[in-house]
Backbone bond lengths (Angstrom), bond angles and torsions (degrees), N, CA, C in turn:
res aa  C-N    CA-C-N  psi(-1)  N-CA   C-N-CA  omega(-1)  CA-C   N-CA-C  phi
1 X - - - 1.542 - - 1.549 107.50 -
2 X 1.347 114.71 130.29 1.470 115.49 -175.88 1.517 110.42 -72.85
3 X 1.268 117.41 162.15 1.500 121.65 179.43 1.486 114.78 -78.51
4 X 1.278 120.40 148.21 1.532 117.20 179.39 1.488 108.58 -56.80
5 X 1.384 113.60 156.58 1.480 116.43 -179.86 1.625 104.85 -74.43
6 X 1.323 112.57 158.49 1.532 118.53 -174.69 1.557 107.13 -72.36
7 X 1.225 111.17 157.31 1.492 121.94 -177.53 1.439 109.23 -122.17
8 X 1.370 118.77 144.69 1.498 117.81 178.99 1.531 114.12 -71.02
9 X 1.230 121.40 150.08 1.458 129.08 -173.15 1.608 107.10 -94.47
10 X 1.347 116.95 -9.50 1.469 117.02 -179.19 1.486 111.48 -53.41
11 X 1.311 115.20 144.81 1.455 113.90 175.45 1.470 119.29 -69.65
12 X 1.279 116.75 142.57 1.487 124.50 -175.18 1.460 114.53 -77.22
13 X 1.325 123.97 144.61 1.496 120.95 176.85 1.522 109.08 -58.27
14 X 1.220 120.26 132.94 1.529 123.39 179.51 1.471 114.29 78.54
15 X 1.297 122.79 -2.58 1.394 123.83 -176.41 1.615 108.68 -73.47
16 X 1.324 115.89 153.15 1.404 120.40 -176.32 1.479 108.47 -144.95
17 X 1.420 112.09 146.03 1.530 115.90 173.29 1.415 108.64 -92.44
18 X 1.339 116.35 171.34 1.442 121.89 175.28 1.435 111.20 -59.66
19 X 1.392 116.39 135.94 1.499 119.73 -175.46 1.453 111.59 -127.20
20 X 1.374 115.70 8.07 1.444 120.04 176.57 1.497 112.75 -81.95
21 X 1.292 118.67 -160.45 1.449 123.78 -178.30 1.410 111.60 -60.54
22 X 1.349 123.56 136.15 1.396 126.85 179.03 1.562 110.17 -68.18
23 X 1.372 115.51 -21.24 1.459 122.56 176.40 1.546 114.43 -68.40
24 X 1.335 114.05 -19.09 1.520 115.50 -168.85 1.523 111.05 -66.23
25 X 1.269 116.81 131.78 1.510 122.71 -178.56 1.539 109.82 -73.12
26 X 1.415 114.43 156.75 1.483 119.62 -173.73 1.555 113.76 -50.69
27 X 1.355 118.25 -40.44 1.415 121.08 -177.58 1.495 113.37 -55.46
28 X 1.430 115.20 -43.67 1.466 120.50 -179.70 1.557 111.96 -68.16
29 X 1.299 113.83 -37.48 1.528 114.83 -179.91 1.511 108.67 -68.01
30 X 1.299 113.96 -40.13 1.512 117.67 179.09 1.520 110.66 -63.71
31 X 1.282 118.07 -47.79 1.477 119.38 177.39 1.478 116.16 -61.30
32 X 1.358 115.20 -30.78 1.600 117.35 -179.31 1.542 111.06 -80.17
33 X 1.410 112.47 -31.19 1.490 113.66 -173.22 1.494 111.85 -103.91
34 X 1.303 120.94 -21.30 1.560 116.82 -169.66 1.416 115.67 -55.52
35 X 1.312 124.92 -38.58 1.549 121.57 -178.07 1.514 114.82 -60.44
36 X 1.307 115.13 -27.73 1.573 117.05 179.99 1.516 117.69 -97.07
37 X 1.354 113.89 2.27 1.495 117.04 -172.19 1.595 109.34 -77.80
38 X 1.213 118.68 162.38 1.468 123.09 175.63 1.562 103.88 -67.51
39 X 1.409 115.12 159.07 1.323 123.42 -169.53 1.601 109.55 -56.76
40 X 1.350 119.79 -48.93 1.390 124.32 -178.72 1.555 110.85 -66.27
41 X 1.304 117.18 -41.35 1.489 117.10 177.25 1.549 110.42 -64.60
42 X 1.400 116.78 -33.11 1.358 114.37 -176.07 1.589 109.44 -76.52
43 X 1.271 112.33 -29.06 1.570 112.82 170.41 1.437 113.52 -57.20
44 X 1.327 111.68 -42.03 1.517 114.69 -178.21 1.375 114.42 -66.97
45 X 1.344 122.68 -41.32 1.448 124.87 -171.90 1.552 106.88 -79.60
46 X 1.355 117.64 -29.68 1.471 117.00 174.10 1.479 113.58 -70.20
47 X 1.279 115.10 -28.09 1.476 119.91 174.37 1.508 113.77 -66.51
48 X 1.314 109.56 -44.36 1.509 119.59 178.23 1.510 109.80 -62.81
49 X 1.293 117.72 -54.32 1.431 124.28 175.98 1.521 113.80 -50.52
50 X 1.304 111.53 -43.24 1.507 116.81 -177.64 1.593 114.31 -64.81
51 X 1.406 116.86 -37.09 1.373 118.64 -177.92 1.564 106.12 -148.85
52 X 1.292 116.22 75.69 1.428 124.53 -178.53 1.553 108.67 -58.44
53 X 1.365 111.34 -43.00 1.721 110.04 178.27 1.337 114.78 -56.47
54 X 1.317 117.23 -32.22 1.497 119.61 -172.44 1.564 104.67 -80.94
55 X 1.292 115.08 -38.81 1.556 121.51 -174.16 1.594 107.91 -64.09
56 X 1.358 116.45 -31.29 1.340 111.79 -175.17 1.593 111.27 -81.40
57 X 1.338 118.88 -4.98 1.410 120.25 175.04 1.509 111.68 -90.30
58 X 1.290 115.26 -2.20 1.566 118.26 -177.36 1.465 113.35 -106.56
59 X 1.316 111.66 149.87 1.424 117.45 167.34 1.537 113.15 -79.83
60 X 1.242 117.42 175.44 1.519 121.51 174.79 1.439 111.93 -48.69
61 X 1.376 114.38 -51.31 1.513 122.17 179.02 1.460 113.33 -64.51
62 X 1.375 118.67 -40.03 1.426 124.11 179.81 1.591 109.69 -63.93
63 X 1.287 115.00 -36.57 1.433 118.40 -174.85 1.530 103.54 -75.91
64 X 1.287 118.16 -41.63 1.546 121.94 177.17 1.401 111.74 -55.14
65 X 1.406 120.09 -44.72 1.346 123.98 179.59 1.514 114.80 -65.24
66 X 1.350 114.39 -43.71 1.484 128.62 176.08 1.600 107.72 -50.92
67 X 1.311 113.86 -51.67 1.482 120.54 -168.34 1.495 108.99 -88.24
68 X 1.326 120.52 -29.42 1.394 124.15 178.79 1.590 113.86 91.56
69 X 1.367 107.61 35.87 1.622 113.02 178.26 1.587 105.13 -127.74
70 X 1.254 113.75 178.55 1.528 118.16 175.78 1.459 112.80 -80.64
71 X 1.329 115.53 151.11 1.466 124.65 179.76 1.483 108.07 -54.59
72 X 1.274 122.11 -37.98 1.549 123.27 -175.78 1.552 105.91 -67.96
73 X 1.340 121.37 -30.05 1.364 123.51 178.47 1.611 105.80 -61.67
74 X 1.155 118.09 -49.69 1.420 126.03 -175.74 1.568 108.08 -60.69
75 X 1.285 119.61 -45.35 1.449 124.71 174.56 1.500 113.15 -62.93
76 X 1.403 111.79 -42.36 1.473 114.44 -179.15 1.616 110.72 -69.21
77 X 1.362 112.86 -35.35 1.437 118.40 -179.11 1.568 107.50 -60.67
78 X 1.296 115.97 -53.05 1.451 121.73 179.97 1.503 111.09 -52.60
79 X 1.382 118.86 -39.31 1.428 120.63 178.84 1.428 111.51 -69.75
80 X 1.380 120.72 -42.25 1.390 123.88 175.53 1.508 115.02 -55.03
81 X 1.346 115.24 -35.40 1.420 124.09 174.45 1.540 117.31 -70.30
82 X 1.429 112.71 -7.59 1.368 120.58 175.27 1.580 112.48 99.93
83 X 1.360 114.32 13.73 1.540 112.31 179.07 1.444 107.15 -110.17
84 X 1.390 112.67 156.66 1.409 119.47 179.70 1.500 113.81 -59.14
85 X 1.245 112.36 -38.00 1.652 118.18 179.61 1.413 105.20 -169.23
86 X 1.308 113.17 179.63 1.548 123.58 -174.44 1.596 110.26 -60.32
87 X 1.399 117.99 -40.76 1.485 115.70 177.83 1.596 111.04 -50.72
88 X 1.368 112.92 -47.40 1.491 113.19 -179.44 1.455 112.94 -64.70
89 X 1.325 122.15 -33.28 1.349 123.06 -178.71 1.624 105.72 -69.42
90 X 1.253 120.62 -37.58 1.422 124.15 -176.27 1.587 105.99 -62.96
91 X 1.348 114.62 -44.10 1.492 119.01 179.50 1.445 108.91 -58.65
92 X 1.416 118.11 -46.80 1.418 119.26 -172.77 1.583 108.74 -68.53
93 X 1.412 118.22 -29.47 1.379 115.49 173.96 1.453 117.41 -68.54
94 X 1.352 112.47 -35.89 1.516 116.20 175.80 1.450 111.26 -62.37
95 X 1.370 121.83 -41.28 1.349 131.25 176.15 1.539 110.23 -57.38
96 X 1.168 116.05 -47.17 1.546 119.50 -173.05 1.507 105.17 -71.38
97 X 1.243 121.56 -43.03 1.496 126.01 -174.85 1.514 105.47 -61.43
98 X 1.403 120.51 -46.13 1.385 127.36 -178.69 1.582 107.98 -62.75
99 X 1.194 119.40 -41.95 1.603 118.18 177.64 1.487 108.63 -64.86
100 X 1.325 119.54 -42.94 1.452 120.59 -177.14 1.459 110.56 -65.80
101 X 1.301 116.88 -41.65 1.510 122.88 174.62 1.408 115.42 -55.21
102 X 1.350 116.93 -42.79 1.464 119.77 179.61 1.515 109.87 -77.26
103 X 1.343 122.31 -24.82 1.476 122.42 179.32 1.590 104.76 -76.88
104 X 1.275 117.41 -34.32 1.428 117.91 -173.51 1.534 114.81 -84.42
105 X 1.347 113.78 -11.40 1.550 116.86 178.65 1.514 112.70 -54.43
106 X 1.318 120.40 -49.60 1.568 119.33 -171.87 1.482 106.26 -67.51
107 X 1.414 123.30 -32.07 1.438 123.52 179.89 1.597 108.38 -68.04
108 X 1.212 118.68 -39.97 1.544 124.23 -179.61 1.515 109.96 -64.35
109 X 1.427 114.47 -40.69 1.427 117.50 179.05 1.570 114.49 -66.07
110 X 1.350 112.96 -37.94 1.426 121.84 176.70 1.519 115.58 -63.35
111 X 1.330 112.02 -37.19 1.450 116.74 -169.90 1.628 106.99 -132.06
112 X 1.355 115.98 60.34 1.478 119.89 -177.93 1.532 114.35 -54.33
113 X 1.346 115.18 -38.94 1.545 117.99 -171.45 1.484 108.18 -76.39
114 X 1.364 121.79 -25.21 1.422 118.50 -168.38 1.467 118.44 70.48
115 X 1.331 114.28 95.11 1.509 123.48 -174.27 1.536 105.65 -66.76
116 X 1.257 120.89 119.09 1.479 128.18 -176.96 1.568 114.76 -92.47
117 X 1.295 115.34 -2.57 1.437 123.48 -178.82 1.544 110.62 -74.06
118 X 1.267 116.27 165.76 1.426 122.92 175.76 1.568 111.22 -56.99
119 X 1.306 116.73 -42.06 1.502 116.18 175.44 1.437 110.81 -72.01
120 X 1.322 120.56 -32.71 1.514 118.27 175.22 1.568 110.00 -62.04
121 X 1.292 110.45 -46.36 1.548 115.95 -179.44 1.629 111.91 -59.04
122 X 1.389 111.62 -41.09 1.434 116.09 -179.24 1.530 105.68 -65.24
123 X 1.299 121.91 -45.26 1.583 122.01 -177.64 1.431 106.68 -60.24
124 X 1.326 122.01 -50.22 1.422 123.46 -178.25 1.566 113.95 -55.07
125 X 1.288 116.15 -40.77 1.572 118.45 -177.45 1.420 108.12 -71.99
126 X 1.412 116.61 -36.96 1.467 115.22 179.75 1.483 111.26 -73.82
127 X 1.288 118.09 -33.10 1.419 115.99 170.54 1.462 118.69 -63.16
128 X 1.362 115.67 -33.12 1.494 121.49 178.05 1.461 107.00 -67.46
129 X 1.381 120.44 -41.22 1.405 120.99 -177.53 1.586 109.65 -71.23
130 X 1.289 116.06 -39.61 1.424 124.06 -177.42 1.634 108.42 -62.59
131 X 1.373 113.73 -44.03 1.483 115.17 -179.96 1.605 115.78 -59.43
132 X 1.295 111.99 -22.06 1.438 117.91 -176.29 1.498 114.65 -105.39
133 X 1.333 118.73 -1.02 1.384 120.24 -178.12 1.529 112.05 -64.96
134 X 1.267 117.98 -22.88 1.517 118.18 177.35 1.452 112.09 -65.78
135 X 1.384 117.83 -17.84 1.474 123.00 -178.45 1.430 112.39 -78.07
136 X 1.361 118.21 -10.96 1.516 119.00 -174.92 1.536 109.04 -71.90
137 X 1.292 120.92 -14.41 1.519 120.64 179.76 1.582 106.68 -106.64
138 X 1.336 120.16 2.45 1.397 119.67 -176.61 1.484 121.02 -60.23
139 X 1.413 111.58 -26.25 1.410 120.70 -172.89 1.557 110.32 -91.40
140 X 1.338 114.76 -9.67 1.512 110.69 -177.95 1.467 113.16 -89.53
141 X 1.391 113.52 158.70 1.463 123.80 173.33 1.522 109.24 -111.50
142 X 1.363 120.77 156.48 1.389 119.19 172.97 1.498 114.87 -60.74
143 X 1.264 120.00 -34.35 1.425 120.42 179.93 1.556 112.07 -68.07
144 X 1.287 115.95 -46.80 1.382 119.78 176.13 1.552 116.09 -52.10
145 X 1.321 113.86 -48.86 1.408 124.25 -179.65 1.596 111.02 -64.51
146 X 1.260 115.75 -37.36 1.473 120.96 -176.84 1.490 105.54 -70.06
147 X 1.440 114.88 -48.32 1.462 116.65 178.66 1.457 117.41 -56.82
148 X 1.391 113.12 -37.03 1.550 120.56 -178.31 1.683 104.99 -66.68
149 X 1.268 113.42 -49.36 1.456 117.11 -175.55 1.560 112.89 -61.80
150 X 1.366 113.79 -39.74 1.444 119.73 173.46 1.459 115.94 -55.47
151 X 1.441 113.41 -47.80 1.385 118.08 -177.22 1.507 111.31 -72.26
152 X 1.348 123.59 -29.57 1.368 122.43 167.92 1.583 113.34 -57.96
153 X 1.286 113.47 -42.23 1.422 121.34 -171.91 1.575 110.58 -72.55
154 X 1.264 116.78 -38.89 1.467 122.99 -164.55 1.568 111.45 -99.72
155 X 1.182 116.06 -9.07 1.580 120.64 -172.44 1.569 105.54 -66.10
156 X 1.244 118.25 132.04 1.469 121.03 172.57 1.520 110.84 -60.88
157 X 1.440 115.86 -48.36 1.433 118.77 177.53 1.516 103.68 -127.68
158 X 1.432 112.72 153.52 1.570 111.56 176.93 1.585 101.24 -137.86
159 X 1.269 109.75 126.48 1.497 118.72 170.88 1.584 110.87 -110.92
160 X 1.334 109.85 129.34 1.552 112.65 176.47 1.517 107.51 -108.23
161 X 1.402 113.18 123.63 1.398 125.38 177.87 1.530 114.57 -108.11
162 X 1.328 121.78 122.72 1.463 120.39 177.35 1.485 100.92 -151.74
163 X 1.397 113.95 147.14 1.462 122.81 -178.92 1.500 111.36 -140.97
164 X 1.339 116.94 164.05 1.489 119.43 176.27 1.465 108.62 68.81
165 X 1.427 110.10 -134.79 1.522 121.54 -173.79 1.572 106.37 -71.51
166 X 1.313 114.11 -20.43 1.529 115.53 -176.43 1.565 113.83 -90.49
167 X 1.431 108.09 -5.72 1.572 113.81 -179.50 1.440 113.80 -53.28
168 X 1.353 120.73 -55.63 1.493 124.37 179.10 1.421 113.35 -56.54
169 X 1.235 120.76 -37.46 1.497 125.36 177.77 1.538 112.86 -68.09
170 X 1.349 115.16 -36.15 1.405 121.75 172.80 1.600 111.15 -63.10
171 X 1.318 113.22 -45.92 1.489 114.88 -179.34 1.513 111.05 -66.54
172 X 1.307 115.37 -37.46 1.491 119.10 -176.22 1.541 109.33 -69.76
173 X 1.394 117.19 -34.81 1.448 121.43 170.97 1.440 111.80 -61.76
174 X 1.353 126.60 -45.68 1.304 135.61 -172.32 1.549 107.16 -62.55
175 X 1.483 114.62 -45.03 1.487 118.34 -179.52 1.587 108.32 -71.20
176 X 1.255 117.75 -33.37 1.451 117.00 -179.42 1.513 112.31 -66.55
177 X 1.376 112.70 -45.57 1.441 119.89 -176.24 1.594 108.47 -65.79
178 X 1.355 115.37 -37.98 1.430 116.43 176.49 1.534 115.25 -62.66
179 X 1.367 110.29 -37.38 1.550 114.13 174.41 1.447 115.44 -68.15
180 X 1.358 113.87 -19.49 1.473 121.60 -177.98 1.527 107.32 -92.07
181 X 1.279 121.56 2.61 1.509 124.31 174.01 1.531 112.94 93.97
182 X 1.338 115.66 9.07 1.482 120.19 179.02 1.648 109.17 -98.06
183 X 1.251 115.21 109.20 1.371 118.64 179.00 1.616 112.20 -63.68
184 X 1.297 116.39 125.31 1.477 123.31 -173.93 1.396 114.58 -129.01
185 X 1.342 121.15 144.77 1.435 128.20 173.69 1.545 107.71 -107.77
186 X 1.320 114.53 134.90 1.495 116.56 177.04 1.485 109.84 -148.75
187 X 1.343 115.53 136.55 1.404 123.33 178.24 1.518 108.17 -135.50
188 X 1.421 116.27 140.23 1.413 121.71 175.53 1.462 113.58 -86.35
189 X 1.341 125.87 -24.38 1.362 131.00 179.25 1.541 110.03 -75.32
190 X 1.330 121.01 123.08 1.498 124.96 178.99 1.480 112.21 -56.87
191 X 1.379 123.16 -32.96 1.418 118.39 -174.13 1.660 108.20 -83.57
192 X 1.329 112.17 -32.12 1.428 117.73 172.61 1.548 109.33 -62.38
193 X 1.360 117.29 -36.84 1.370 119.77 178.38 1.609 109.57 -63.77
194 X 1.249 116.69 -49.14 1.516 120.30 179.99 1.554 110.12 -61.58
195 X 1.301 120.72 -42.17 1.401 120.62 177.30 1.461 115.54 -62.00
196 X 1.316 114.90 -43.18 1.502 123.17 178.60 1.496 108.17 -61.53
197 X 1.263 112.32 -49.37 1.567 123.13 -176.95 1.431 111.59 -57.90
198 X 1.324 120.16 -39.75 1.436 125.23 -174.62 1.503 107.76 -76.45
199 X 1.300 117.65 -26.84 1.589 118.03 174.66 1.432 116.08 -88.17
200 X 1.336 122.20 3.72 1.358 120.96 179.90 1.494 113.22 -56.72
201 X 1.379 113.51 -64.65 1.401 117.46 -175.32 1.522 120.78 85.26
202 X 1.306 119.37 163.84 1.509 118.50 173.50 1.485 120.01 -49.09
203 X 1.281 118.21 143.30 1.434 119.26 -179.65 1.540 109.92 91.02
204 X 1.322 122.60 -13.79 1.412 129.41 178.07 1.461 110.28 -98.28
205 X 1.373 118.63 170.64 1.452 123.66 179.26 1.680 106.00 -139.10
206 X 1.294 106.64 150.47 1.476 114.40 176.25 1.593 107.09 -122.28
207 X 1.185 122.23 109.43 1.437 123.05 175.84 1.487 116.92 -93.21
208 X 1.358 117.51 106.53 1.367 123.85 -174.88 1.515 109.55 -91.50
209 X 1.349 123.34 132.79 1.328 125.16 -178.45 1.521 106.56 -123.69
210 X 1.361 114.92 112.45 1.478 120.24 -176.12 1.610 109.56 -145.11
211 X 1.336 118.30 115.90 1.341 123.49 179.11 1.583 112.46 -57.24
212 X 1.314 112.50 -48.83 1.428 119.01 -175.41 1.579 110.64 -82.32
213 X 1.348 115.25 -27.79 1.523 118.04 -175.86 1.469 111.83 75.42
214 X 1.370 117.68 15.12 1.385 120.26 -177.62 1.533 115.00 -134.07
215 X 1.323 115.08 16.88 1.517 118.16 -175.12 1.526 106.88 -78.08
216 X 1.284 112.70 125.25 1.551 123.11 -171.76 1.515 105.40 -64.93
217 X 1.396 126.14 -53.17 1.434 123.86 175.38 1.541 115.95 -47.14
218 X 1.332 111.82 -43.11 1.521 120.47 179.81 1.571 110.28 -65.13
219 X 1.391 113.44 -47.61 1.458 114.02 -175.44 1.662 107.89 -68.97
220 X 1.337 112.92 -28.17 1.583 108.36 178.05 1.481 108.13 -66.90
221 X 1.287 119.65 -47.91 1.486 123.20 176.43 1.491 111.68 -53.05
222 X 1.414 117.28 -43.97 1.439 121.28 176.55 1.509 112.77 -55.88
223 X 1.425 117.45 -45.41 1.428 124.66 172.79 1.461 116.24 -55.07
224 X 1.358 111.48 -43.30 1.545 119.17 -176.60 1.618 107.30 -69.19
225 X 1.165 116.94 -34.07 1.515 122.08 -179.15 1.543 106.72 -69.96
226 X 1.210 119.10 -48.24 1.438 122.60 176.98 1.579 110.87 -64.83
227 X 1.306 120.30 -42.09 1.413 114.82 169.07 1.469 123.06 -54.28
228 X 1.407 111.94 -31.41 1.480 118.65 174.84 1.503 112.93 -79.16
229 X 1.252 123.03 -13.70 1.362 127.73 177.74 1.488 115.62 97.61
230 X 1.378 119.59 17.98 1.372 124.10 -176.08 1.510 112.86 -91.97
231 X 1.297 120.74 154.22 1.522 119.58 175.76 1.527 110.71 -72.18
232 X 1.280 112.06 151.25 1.534 112.86 175.40 1.497 106.85 -115.97
233 X 1.288 115.97 132.41 1.392 123.81 169.12 1.467 112.75 -115.99
234 X 1.313 120.03 154.17 1.411 121.82 -174.83 1.541 114.05 -147.21
235 X 1.391 110.61 143.60 1.474 115.86 170.83 1.571 102.19 -124.83
236 X 1.355 113.20 134.02 1.477 120.40 -175.09 1.459 113.92 -158.87
237 X 1.351 120.71 175.62 1.397 119.25 -176.26 1.600 114.09 -105.09
238 X 1.247 114.98 -15.37 1.417 118.27 -171.38 1.567 112.84 -123.97
239 X 1.365 113.37 127.25 1.419 121.09 -172.30 1.597 113.60 -66.21
240 X 1.317 118.57 -31.07 1.447 117.98 -178.00 1.515 105.87 -115.36
241 X 1.298 111.55 83.16 1.522 116.42 179.62 1.599 108.62 -136.29
242 X 1.255 113.73 169.41 1.528 113.88 -179.01 1.483 113.97 -60.32
243 X 1.391 112.83 -39.91 1.516 122.38 -176.60 1.592 107.25 -60.72
244 X 1.323 117.32 -46.48 1.366 121.92 179.98 1.527 114.81 -60.07
245 X 1.370 111.85 -44.99 1.485 120.30 -173.92 1.610 105.33 -67.83
246 X 1.211 119.03 -29.59 1.609 122.18 -174.53 1.491 115.54 -96.38
247 X 1.429 113.51 -19.35 1.464 110.31 -176.18 1.591 107.78 -87.37
248 X 1.329 108.58 158.62 1.503 120.38 175.64 1.371 112.78 -72.34
249 X 1.424 116.32 -46.40 1.418 120.05 -179.07 1.604 98.63 -132.20
250 X 1.367 115.37 134.07 1.516 117.01 177.03 1.546 104.65 -135.88
251 X 1.404 113.97 131.75 1.368 122.01 169.60 1.615 111.69 -97.58
252 X 1.313 112.17 109.01 1.469 115.13 -179.45 1.556 111.84 -94.44
253 X 1.434 110.41 120.83 1.389 119.96 -179.36 1.466 114.67 -112.66
254 X 1.344 116.43 92.55 1.506 116.92 -166.73 1.394 115.60 -67.37
255 X 1.395 116.55 140.45 1.407 121.80 -179.27 1.530 118.90 -52.67
256 X 1.364 114.13 154.58 1.509 113.94 -176.35 1.529 105.88 -103.92
257 X 1.242 124.66 -0.29 1.462 126.23 179.51 1.529 110.44 -83.23
258 X 1.402 110.71 178.28 1.466 114.82 -176.20 1.607 114.57 -92.25
259 X 1.186 109.97 -15.47 1.527 115.16 -177.38 1.476 117.43 -146.95
260 X 1.395 123.81 160.22 1.323 127.81 -171.36 1.545 114.11 -67.03
261 X 1.422 117.44 -43.68 1.348 119.27 -176.05 1.510 109.66 -78.84
262 X 1.387 120.66 -27.36 1.457 120.44 172.68 1.563 109.96 -67.52
263 X 1.397 113.71 -35.27 1.483 123.05 -177.35 1.432 109.96 -59.17
264 X 1.430 115.71 -47.87 1.542 119.95 -175.39 1.444 113.75 -62.00
265 X 1.434 119.93 -29.53 1.377 121.23 -173.99 1.452 111.73 -101.58
266 X 1.299 124.39 -31.01 1.391 124.20 -177.35 1.511 126.48 -105.74
267 X 1.338 117.92 -76.03 1.426 120.08 -164.14 1.543 116.33 -92.55
268 X 1.301 122.31 -20.26 1.425 126.34 -170.24 1.566 109.25 -55.42
269 X 1.321 117.85 -39.12 1.512 122.32 -171.57 1.492 105.55 -70.26
270 X 1.324 118.00 -41.42 1.419 121.32 176.85 1.536 116.61 -50.84
271 X 1.413 110.39 -52.19 1.480 116.39 -179.31 1.483 114.58 -71.68
272 X 1.364 115.61 -26.76 1.479 121.71 173.80 1.545 108.10 -73.72
273 X 1.271 122.51 -35.64 1.434 120.82 -178.33 1.541 107.50 -70.51
274 X 1.341 119.35 -44.50 1.431 117.28 -179.89 1.610 110.67 -63.73
275 X 1.357 117.08 -35.12 1.391 120.71 178.25 1.513 112.39 -61.82
276 X 1.305 115.27 -43.05 1.422 119.64 -173.96 1.529 110.67 -71.25
277 X 1.304 114.46 -32.39 1.456 119.19 173.78 1.463 117.54 -59.52
278 X 1.431 112.41 -41.25 1.402 120.47 -178.25 1.540 108.63 -77.94
279 X 1.318 112.47 -31.40 1.596 118.79 177.36 1.522 108.44 -60.45
280 X 1.308 117.07 -42.41 1.539 119.80 -176.12 1.591 101.96 -71.43
281 X 1.238 122.77 -35.73 1.463 118.81 -179.09 1.585 110.54 -65.93
282 X 1.289 114.63 -35.15 1.473 117.51 173.15 1.567 112.14 -63.45
283 X 1.287 110.33 -39.59 1.459 117.59 -175.97 1.506 108.58 -63.63
284 X 1.401 118.33 -45.17 1.478 121.98 178.30 1.463 112.30 -60.18
285 X 1.310 114.78 -45.72 1.543 117.67 177.57 1.507 110.29 -65.47
286 X 1.259 121.77 -29.87 1.465 121.38 -175.31 1.496 106.62 -73.25
287 X 1.364 115.71 -33.49 1.465 117.27 178.97 1.523 120.82 -80.70
288 X 1.371 112.32 2.85 1.462 124.83 175.87 1.460 109.36 49.75
289 X 1.406 115.12 -127.79 1.536 116.23 -174.80 1.540 115.71 -58.39
290 X 1.403 114.32 -32.09 1.459 121.29 175.93 1.496 108.99 -56.15
291 X 1.267 116.96 -50.73 1.507 119.34 -175.83 1.547 110.75 -72.68
292 X 1.195 120.54 -31.18 1.576 119.59 178.33 1.453 107.86 -75.02
293 X 1.380 120.07 -36.70 1.479 116.71 178.14 1.510 111.65 -66.81
294 X 1.346 118.04 -40.13 1.506 122.60 172.80 1.513 111.52 -53.40
295 X 1.306 112.27 -50.00 1.511 116.91 -174.51 1.539 108.27 -63.08
296 X 1.407 115.21 -43.95 1.504 114.94 178.51 1.535 110.46 -60.79
297 X 1.240 116.21 -40.99 1.478 114.98 -178.90 1.550 113.69 -64.80
298 X 1.259 114.55 -35.72 1.536 123.69 176.53 1.556 107.99 -63.42
299 X 1.308 115.02 -43.25 1.502 117.51 -175.77 1.610 110.38 -73.56
300 X 1.250 112.11 -29.65 1.551 115.18 -179.24 1.620 106.00 -68.52
301 X 1.350 117.48 -34.66 1.451 120.38 179.09 1.485 106.69 -65.69
302 X 1.307 119.01 -45.15 1.454 123.75 -171.52 1.607 107.29 -73.89
303 X 1.348 112.68 -28.36 1.562 110.87 177.67 1.502 111.73 -71.38
304 X 1.424 116.83 -38.45 1.373 117.35 174.00 1.519 118.85 -62.45
305 X 1.332 114.45 -33.18 1.393 122.26 178.61 1.493 110.27 -65.59
306 X 1.362 116.40 -39.74 1.388 122.04 -178.27 1.514 113.42 -71.95
307 X 1.383 116.50 -28.07 1.381 122.68 -174.85 1.582 107.10 -77.90
308 X 1.375 109.29 -33.28 1.412 116.91 -178.08 1.572 110.83 -72.03
């Protein structure tokens, strides 16, 4: 079979390299960027994610032959992921696999036989997700997180918009922030979201929560907030999405599953929920005495409810 024709290395219009933390491992970068890559680049990263151990044994040309793309696609893909070239990506893959192997060793020793029951399978899956939870913050930078927290604290009004599978997480975030002393507006109806967003105005902020970053009702509310002059903040899972492109400050929380389709159905919301819980804790700490006073007031309400 003849090799695929060469492809130009020139940058594509609108293309972007990884802009998250330089410490982020390859799997995190792939998970965050894969949905928005060109078809051939996506084929390359999906093959790498599917069998990283095999990928590290291949040269750029070997990976190209394995996937069925041009060698320049492999090089370009490595650069899109934020590496100088494919050799640097291979080194990063080796380092990531070594870290995972070291972390998994205690689990293997504790369960050498591999429990095949339903409970054993459940434990293994939870352990797999748990081992990768640390990657949820790998795409963040201190500057982005500080800007996000400052915007939460200083906005005159704050509207939280979330739809679909992200809807319950948006509601939970609104309740947590309210308990932390941050006045929040939240609506479940998409039209009510758009109306409220359009009326925010300068000095206010609209926080959009979208795992996929492509929810049409959420994007409509985002546009309405921008039309009114409000700042747009975002929490999402994928770095190259419509939500990230349009938000002023976006926190990208990469998925912890192995594939895009699996991510949309299963584990992204679990990682996002944990992330938002800790984000609110940071917000309370950042507010100092104001945050602690609000938390004390919230706990007193809960205490009366329990007594009753």
